[in-house]
ChimeraX commands (.cxc) that place a marker at each C-alpha (Angstrom):
marker #1 position 0.18,0.30,0.20 radius 0.5
marker #1 position 1.33,3.33,-0.92 radius 0.5
marker #1 position 0.63,6.64,1.45 radius 0.5
marker #1 position 0.16,9.69,-1.19 radius 0.5
marker #1 position -1.15,13.21,-1.23 radius 0.5
marker #1 position -4.09,14.20,-3.96 radius 0.5
marker #1 position -2.56,16.86,-6.06 radius 0.5
marker #1 position -5.12,17.00,-9.19 radius 0.5
marker #1 position -7.78,15.67,-11.13 radius 0.5
marker #1 position -7.83,13.89,-14.37 radius 0.5
marker #1 position -10.65,14.31,-16.47 radius 0.5
marker #1 position -11.52,11.89,-19.43 radius 0.5
marker #1 position -14.89,12.12,-21.11 radius 0.5
marker #1 position -14.71,9.20,-23.06 radius 0.5
marker #1 position -13.35,6.13,-21.36 radius 0.5
marker #1 position -14.59,2.17,-20.95 radius 0.5
marker #1 position -18.26,1.85,-19.68 radius 0.5
marker #1 position -16.76,0.01,-16.08 radius 0.5
marker #1 position -15.01,3.39,-15.29 radius 0.5
marker #1 position -17.58,5.89,-16.11 radius 0.5
marker #1 position -18.67,6.60,-12.42 radius 0.5
marker #1 position -14.98,7.05,-11.06 radius 0.5
marker #1 position -12.89,10.24,-10.58 radius 0.5
marker #1 position -9.21,9.56,-11.76 radius 0.5
marker #1 position -6.98,11.58,-9.36 radius 0.5
marker #1 position -3.36,12.09,-9.40 radius 0.5
marker #1 position -1.47,11.03,-6.53 radius 0.5
marker #1 position 2.27,11.94,-5.48 radius 0.5
marker #1 position 3.46,9.60,-2.76 radius 0.5
marker #1 position 4.86,10.71,0.27 radius 0.5
marker #1 position 8.02,9.26,-0.15 radius 0.5
marker #1 position 9.78,10.56,-2.59 radius 0.5
marker #1 position 11.40,7.69,-4.83 radius 0.5
marker #1 position 8.03,7.33,-6.72 radius 0.5
marker #1 position 6.94,9.50,-9.23 radius 0.5
marker #1 position 2.97,10.55,-9.31 radius 0.5
marker #1 position 0.33,8.64,-11.03 radius 0.5
marker #1 position -3.18,8.27,-11.68 radius 0.5
marker #1 position -5.63,6.22,-9.05 radius 0.5
marker #1 position -9.42,5.45,-9.43 radius 0.5
marker #1 position -11.06,7.11,-6.77 radius 0.5
marker #1 position -13.08,4.75,-4.55 radius 0.5
marker #1 position -13.53,6.50,-1.38 radius 0.5
marker #1 position -14.42,10.22,-2.31 radius 0.5
marker #1 position -10.53,12.18,-1.91 radius 0.5
marker #1 position -10.39,15.33,-2.86 radius 0.5
marker #1 position -7.58,17.78,-3.87 radius 0.5
marker #1 position -4.70,18.08,-0.71 radius 0.5
marker #1 position -6.30,14.65,0.87 radius 0.5
marker #1 position -4.09,12.07,2.34 radius 0.5
marker #1 position -4.79,8.80,0.99 radius 0.5
marker #1 position -4.12,5.18,1.57 radius 0.5
marker #1 position -3.61,3.73,-2.59 radius 0.5
marker #1 position -3.54,-0.26,-3.35 radius 0.5
marker #1 position -1.85,-0.86,-6.68 radius 0.5
marker #1 position -1.46,-4.17,-9.01 radius 0.5
marker #1 position -3.50,-7.33,-8.75 radius 0.5
marker #1 position -5.22,-6.44,-5.41 radius 0.5
marker #1 position -7.05,-3.69,-6.73 radius 0.5
marker #1 position -9.10,-5.83,-8.96 radius 0.5
marker #1 position -10.62,-7.04,-5.93 radius 0.5
marker #1 position -12.45,-3.76,-5.36 radius 0.5
marker #1 position -15.03,-4.70,-8.78 radius 0.5
marker #1 position -17.12,-7.02,-9.43 radius 0.5
marker #1 position -15.98,-7.06,-13.07 radius 0.5
marker #1 position -13.01,-7.20,-14.80 radius 0.5
marker #1 position -11.77,-3.38,-15.09 radius 0.5
marker #1 position -8.26,-2.47,-16.27 radius 0.5
marker #1 position -6.97,-0.25,-13.40 radius 0.5
marker #1 position -3.77,-0.87,-11.64 radius 0.5
marker #1 position -4.06,2.12,-8.53 radius 0.5
marker #1 position -7.20,2.64,-6.42 radius 0.5
marker #1 position -7.48,4.73,-3.41 radius 0.5
marker #1 position -9.06,3.33,-1.04 radius 0.5
marker #1 position -8.82,5.03,2.28 radius 0.5
marker #1 position -8.51,8.80,3.25 radius 0.5
marker #1 position -6.00,9.29,6.62 radius 0.5
marker #1 position -7.18,11.31,8.91 radius 0.5
marker #1 position -4.38,11.15,11.41 radius 0.5
marker #1 position -0.81,9.91,11.12 radius 0.5
marker #1 position 1.51,9.65,13.84 radius 0.5
marker #1 position 5.47,9.17,12.47 radius 0.5
marker #1 position 8.44,8.20,15.23 radius 0.5
marker #1 position 11.97,8.12,14.31 radius 0.5
marker #1 position 13.93,5.04,15.21 radius 0.5
marker #1 position 15.12,5.16,19.00 radius 0.5
marker #1 position 12.68,7.78,20.14 radius 0.5
marker link #1:1,2 radius 0.2
marker link #1:2,3 radius 0.2
marker link #1:3,4 radius 0.2
marker link #1:4,5 radius 0.2
marker link #1:5,6 radius 0.2
marker link #1:6,7 radius 0.2
marker link #1:7,8 radius 0.2
marker link #1:8,9 radius 0.2
marker link #1:9,10 radius 0.2
marker link #1:10,11 radius 0.2
marker link #1:11,12 radius 0.2
marker link #1:12,13 radius 0.2
marker link #1:13,14 radius 0.2
marker link #1:14,15 radius 0.2
marker link #1:15,16 radius 0.2
marker link #1:16,17 radius 0.2
marker link #1:17,18 radius 0.2
marker link #1:18,19 radius 0.2
marker link #1:19,20 radius 0.2
marker link #1:20,21 radius 0.2
marker link #1:21,22 radius 0.2
marker link #1:22,23 radius 0.2
marker link #1:23,24 radius 0.2
marker link #1:24,25 radius 0.2
marker link #1:25,26 radius 0.2
marker link #1:26,27 radius 0.2
marker link #1:27,28 radius 0.2
marker link #1:28,29 radius 0.2
marker link #1:29,30 radius 0.2
marker link #1:30,31 radius 0.2
marker link #1:31,32 radius 0.2
marker link #1:32,33 radius 0.2
marker link #1:33,34 radius 0.2
marker link #1:34,35 radius 0.2
marker link #1:35,36 radius 0.2
marker link #1:36,37 radius 0.2
marker link #1:37,38 radius 0.2
marker link #1:38,39 radius 0.2
marker link #1:39,40 radius 0.2
marker link #1:40,41 radius 0.2
marker link #1:41,42 radius 0.2
marker link #1:42,43 radius 0.2
marker link #1:43,44 radius 0.2
marker link #1:44,45 radius 0.2
marker link #1:45,46 radius 0.2
marker link #1:46,47 radius 0.2
marker link #1:47,48 radius 0.2
marker link #1:48,49 radius 0.2
marker link #1:49,50 radius 0.2
marker link #1:50,51 radius 0.2
marker link #1:51,52 radius 0.2
marker link #1:52,53 radius 0.2
marker link #1:53,54 radius 0.2
marker link #1:54,55 radius 0.2
marker link #1:55,56 radius 0.2
marker link #1:56,57 radius 0.2
marker link #1:57,58 radius 0.2
marker link #1:58,59 radius 0.2
marker link #1:59,60 radius 0.2
marker link #1:60,61 radius 0.2
marker link #1:61,62 radius 0.2
marker link #1:62,63 radius 0.2
marker link #1:63,64 radius 0.2
marker link #1:64,65 radius 0.2
marker link #1:65,66 radius 0.2
marker link #1:66,67 radius 0.2
marker link #1:67,68 radius 0.2
marker link #1:68,69 radius 0.2
marker link #1:69,70 radius 0.2
marker link #1:70,71 radius 0.2
marker link #1:71,72 radius 0.2
marker link #1:72,73 radius 0.2
marker link #1:73,74 radius 0.2
marker link #1:74,75 radius 0.2
marker link #1:75,76 radius 0.2
marker link #1:76,77 radius 0.2
marker link #1:77,78 radius 0.2
marker link #1:78,79 radius 0.2
marker link #1:79,80 radius 0.2
marker link #1:80,81 radius 0.2
marker link #1:81,82 radius 0.2
marker link #1:82,83 radius 0.2
marker link #1:83,84 radius 0.2
marker link #1:84,85 radius 0.2
marker link #1:85,86 radius 0.2
marker link #1:86,87 radius 0.2
view
């Protein structure tokens, strides 16, 4: 799972039927090692939301039919506590 921030949206007026009811959002991972990517919004996230994203074959479990999606936003983070090692 990836923790990321929603930095934009993507509008596609022409897309396959199984994607028609979903927003496409641009996610910037909080670790700087990964590049931004597009994810389907399953939870109603918005710009500047911190979100949980699942990738790969696990995304297919979110759909009842075969849908060509690589990344899905599956949660919105409300509180995140980070602790340094040794603290």
